[in-house]
N, C-alpha and C positions, 0 to 999 in steps of 0.2 A: 119679187116672187113670193114674198112672205107677208101679205097684207093682213092676214088674220092672226089672232093671238095664238101663242104656243100653249099647248096643253101643259099646265103647271101642276106638279104634284102638291097636294095639301093634306092635312090631317084627315079630311073627310073623303079623300079620293083625288079626282082631277077636276080642274076648273075649265069651263068653256064660257067665254064672255063673262067671266067672274062668277058664274053659277056653279056650285059644286055638284058633282055626280057621285052620290054616295055609293060605295061598293065597287065603283069602276076603277080599275088600275091597269096599267100597261107596262110591259117590260121595256118597250121603246115607243116614244111618241114624238113626232116631228111637228113643225109648224104647218099650218094650212097653206097650200100653194094656190095662187090665183093664175088664171081665172077658173080653174076647176073646182076650187073650194074643197079640196081633199087633203087629208093628212095621212102620212104613212105611220102605221102603228103596228105593235105586236103584243099579243096577249097569250093566254094559255092555249087558244085555238090555232095560233099561227100569225103570220104577218098578212096585212091587208090594208085597204084604204078606207078612211072614215070620213063621212060628210059633216057639214056644219051642224046638223041635227043630232050628231052622235051616232049615226046609223052606218053600218057597213055598206059600201057601194055595191058589192057583189058577194056571191057566196063562196068563191074560191079562197083558199088559204095557201100562203107561200112560206118558204123558209126565210126570205128577206124581201123587203119592199123599199124602194126609194121614192122620193117625191116626184111630182110631175114637172117636167121641163118641156116646153113647147108642145104641151098636150100629150106627152108620152112619158110613161114611167118604166124604169128598169125593175124587174122582179126576178127572184130566183126560186126555182123548184128543184126537185131531185135530179132533173136532167141538166140543169145549168141556168144561166141568165138569159132572159129574153125581154120583150117589151109589150106593154099593154096600153090600151086606150082608157080614157076616163070611165067608160062603162064596164071596164074589166075584160073586154074582148082582146085576144092576142093580136098584135100587129103583124106577126109572122110566126112561123113554126120552127125557126132556127134556135139553137142553144149555143151559149158561149161560156168560156171559162171565167170571164169577167166582163162587166159592162160599166161604162160611165153614163153620163146623162147627155141628152140631145142639146147641142149648141149650134145654131146656124143650120138647122135641118140635118145635121150629121152627128153621129155618136161614136165615140171610141169604144171598141170592143176588142177582146182577145180570144183567139182560137188556138188550136194546138200548134200553129205555125208562127204566131206572133200577133202584134197589134195592128189594127187598121181602122177605117171609118165605115160606118154603116149608114145607109140612107133611111128615110122614114118608111120606105116600103120593105125594109129588111134586106136590101141588096148591097153588095160590096160597092163602095164608091170608086174603087180602083182595085187592081189585082195584087199590088205589093203588100208585103208584110214587114213589120219593123220591130226592133227591140223595144221601142217605146213610141207612143203617139199621144199627143196632147189634143185638147179641144181646139176647134176652129174659132178664131177671133178675127173679125174684119176679113174673113175669107182666107185666112192663113193659119196653118197649124205647124207645131214643132214635131219632128219625128227624129228618131235615132236609128240610123241604118248601120250597115257593116262598117262603113268608113267614117262615121261621125254623125253629128247632129246637123240638121238643115231644116228649111221651111218648105212646105208644099201648099199648093192651091187645092181647092175642093175636088178637082178632078185627079189629084195625085201627082200632078206635074210639079217639078221643083220651081220655087219662086225665083231663084237665081242659081248661079253655079257654085256659090260659096258653101262650105261645110265647116263645122267647128267641133271643138271638144265639148262645148256646152252651148245650148241655145235656149232662149226664152221667147214667149209670144211677143208679137208686135203690140206696142202701146203708143198711140199717138204718132205713128209713123216710124218708130224706132224699136229695135229689139236689142236686148242685152245678150251678148254672146261672149264666148271665151275661146282663145286658142292656147297654145302651150305657154305663151308669154303673159296671159292674164285676160281680164274682162274688158269689154269695150262695147260701143253702140254701133249698129249698122242700120242703114235705111233699107227700103224694100228692094233696092237693086243690089244690096250687099256691100255698099260703100261705107267705110268707117267714118264716123263723125270726126274723130281725131286720129288720122292715119297712124301716127307714131306713138300714140299713148295707149298704155295698158294699165289696168288697175287690179288691186287685190280683190275688190268687189265693186259692183255697180248696181244701182237701182234703176228701174224704169223711170220715165219722166213723169213726175207727179207735180201738178201745178207749175209746169214749165221748168222744173229743176230735178236733176238726178244727183243723189248723194253718192259719191264714189270714194273709196279708200285707196290711197296710193300704196306702192310697194314698201314705203317707209312707215306706213301706219297712219299718215295724216289723212284728213278729209278735205274734199273739194266739192263745191256746188257747180255742177255742169249744166249748161243750158243747151237747148236743141240747135241754137245758132253757132255752137262751138265755143262761145265765151264761157269762162269759168273763173272762179276765185276760191281762195282757201276758206276753210272753216277754222276760225281762230281757236287755239288751244287754251288761251287765257285772255279774257276781255278786260282784266284789271289794268288800268294804265299805270305806268311807272313815272316817277319824278326824279329830280336830280339827286335826292337822298338815296334812293335805291340804286341809281347809277353809280354813285360813289361806293356803295357796298359791293356792287359787281366788280368794280375796279380793284377794290381791296381784296377780293377773292381771286385776283389775277385772271379774270375773264377778259377776252377781247370784246370790246363794245364798239358798236357803230351807232351813230345818231343821225338819222336822215330827217332834217327839220326844215319847216318853212322859215324864211327869214324873220327877223324881228319887226316890230311895228313900223310902218311907213306912212308917208303922207298920202292923201287920197288919190285914187286913180279913177278916171271916168272913161266912158266909151270914146270920148273925143280926145283923150290924152295922146299926144304924139308918140311915135316910136313904141307903141304898145305899153307906154308907161315905164319903159326900161330906165328912163332917166330919173324916175322918182326915187328919192333916198329915204333913209330912216328918219324918224322923228327923234327928238332928244330923249323922249321916254323909251323909244325903241332901242337906242344905243345903250341906255342905262340898264334895261332889262337883259340885253345880251351880255353886258358886263357882269351883271349879278348871276346869270346862269353860269358863266365861266368860273366865277368865284365858288359857286356851290359845287360844281363838278370837280374842281381842283381839290376839294376836301379829301378825295380818295388818294391823293398823292400820285396820280398816274401821269404817264406821258400822253401828249396830245398830238394829233395830226389833223389837218384841216383840208377840206375840199369845198369849192364854192362854184355856184353858177357864175358865169362871167358878168352878170348884171351887177351894177354898183351896190345896190342895197344888200345883196347877198354877201359881197365882199366886205362891206361895212360890218355886217353881222359877224362874220368870221373874225374880223379884226377886234371887235368889241369882246367877243367870247374869249379870244386868245389873251387879250389884255387882262380880263378878269381872272383868267386862269394863271396869269403870271408867266406866260411863255412868249417867245418872240412873235411879234406881230406879222412877220413876213413868212411864216412857216405854213403857207397853204398854197394849194394848186387849184386851178379852175378846170372845169370840164363841161362841154356842151350837152352832155347827158343830163346835167342838173339845171339847165336853162339856156335860153337864147340859141336854139329853140327848145331844147329838152328832149329826152328820150321818146316821149309819146307823140311828138309832132313830126310828121314826115317831111317837112320842108317845102311842100308844094304851095303853101299859103291858103289852101282851100278851107282851112278852119277859121280864118280871120273874120269873115263876115258873120257867120252864125255865132261865133264866140263873142263878138262885140255886141250882137243883138241881145243875147242872154247867156252870160258866162256860166251861171250855175246850172241852168237847164241843159245846156250843151254838154257840160262835163258829166252831169249825172246820167244822161242818156248814154254817153260814151261808156261809163263804167258798167251800165246795165247791159247794153247790147254788144259791147266790145268793139264796135266800129263807128266811125264818124268821119265826116269830110276832113281831109288833111291830117288824119290821125293814124298812127300805126295800130295794128291789131292789139287790143288791150292786154291779154295774157302774155303774148309773145314779148311785147315791150316791157311788161312788168318783170318777167323772168330774166330778160336781158339786164334790166336795171339791178335786180337783186344780185345777179352774178357779178356785175361791176362793183357793187358795194362790198360784197364779201371779198372780192379779189383785192380791193384797195384798203381794207381794214388792216391796221397795224398788227404786227404779231403780238404786241402787248399794248395796253393802254386803251385810249379812246380816240376813235376817228370820227370827226364831225363833218357831215355833208350838209351844206346849206343850199336850199332850193326854193321853189315857189309853191304857192298854195295848190295849184292844179296837180303838181307831181306828188306832193306829200299826201294830198287827199286821195289821189289815184292809188298809191302804194298801200295806204291804210285800207282802202276798199278792196284791193286785190288780196290782201292778207286776211280779210275778214275782221279787221280790228275795229272798223267803224264804217257805217254806211252814210257818207257825207251827204247832206242836203242843204238847201239854202239857209234854213234856220239853225243848222248845226254843221257848219262847213269845216273850215280848217283854221284854227287860231294861229296867231303868231307863235313861233317856236314850238309848234305841235308837229308830231310826225311819228316816225317808227324807230324803235330801239331794237338793234340786233345784238344779241348776247351769245357769244361763242364760248362754251366751256371746254372745248377741245374734242367733244364727242358730237355735238350737234349745235346748230344755230337756232335759237328761239326768237320769236318776234312778239313785241309788245308795243302798245301805243304809248308814246311819250307825251306828257303834258308839262308845261312850264308853270310853276306855282305863282309866277309873277303877275299873272292876269289872265283874263278870259275874253278879251275884246275880239270881235269878229272883223273880217275885212269889210 
């Protein structure tokens, strides 16, 4: 709407296309609107519209003028607000207490009874009056009536039966609304995107993502398909030295880690590679990690995937930490099949074809063949980890690359991809200071080899 340059104040007056107008000055000057080629200005004679040659388009002067939208401008004289055409002729003879601009052939105006929409011919679009009415976008406008906020069509009929404490315009098929419990998104039928979720604040969907703030103050990135993940509060990774410090401060710590280095697995490996074990270097790295963590003098507890290489990793870490090698439990949330896999087997063929592409699409879309809904499974996994963390000391959970990468992605700690996937002994650190649990990415200083 603003393809022509703004009138800019300079020492010699105002500029039009970079050429100064000596002696010309305006109290108000807006940009030129297309296609009319007119700018709303005000000087000592009053408010009016100026053309690209610097000439007034008409003789009349007003108290206020707005720019042209859809070929009509709102202006105000002593009787109130009304509308004019580009040649200055009135569109109608009505006057209003206030006027917006035309959007979608309708304009919000206010009379003594309230807000409503006006047609291009100066007629009421419908008979109702509201406490507030917004512009029409995609054929829908927000209005506030006696019983709350809702959306209407251009003829004034309700878009759906829902009403809210707060409502915003639809954008890309979704509107941000709020009830007494908080903000959320609804489709044009009034159906919530996440029926049970409410937020402290929520944005419209920009570039396919809405930034929402939870009731605890955290941020999440919500997508129109209902998938979501956290925005990390701290992207700095932690290492065993910092974990030792946490333990020295008597924080509860949980480490959800991929197993240590293993022998190669190929798409043809039988039993999904579950029989593949650690390399000698993998056992040594796990032992060294246990030794480094034990520097904090903390107690340890271990959980493992039932798969042998994960149990081997637990045993090596425990040996390095100087604790009994049989003090760990296994759980199928951590592997075989793992919390994210629904057990149907539908994931097997696409995952064998391209493991990384399958996983990354799952993290992004939230759904994949044979997989549980990504955020629901992630929240269930986090609840399990927090529940099993010891009341003091360090609880270590050993899992597989898919699950460690998934949780890092869900928590916003890392966006795993084929070139930067999930290293051995990499994962998530949960630190509980008694008030809240914080999440950081954990990396092992022992190496950076990829799978």
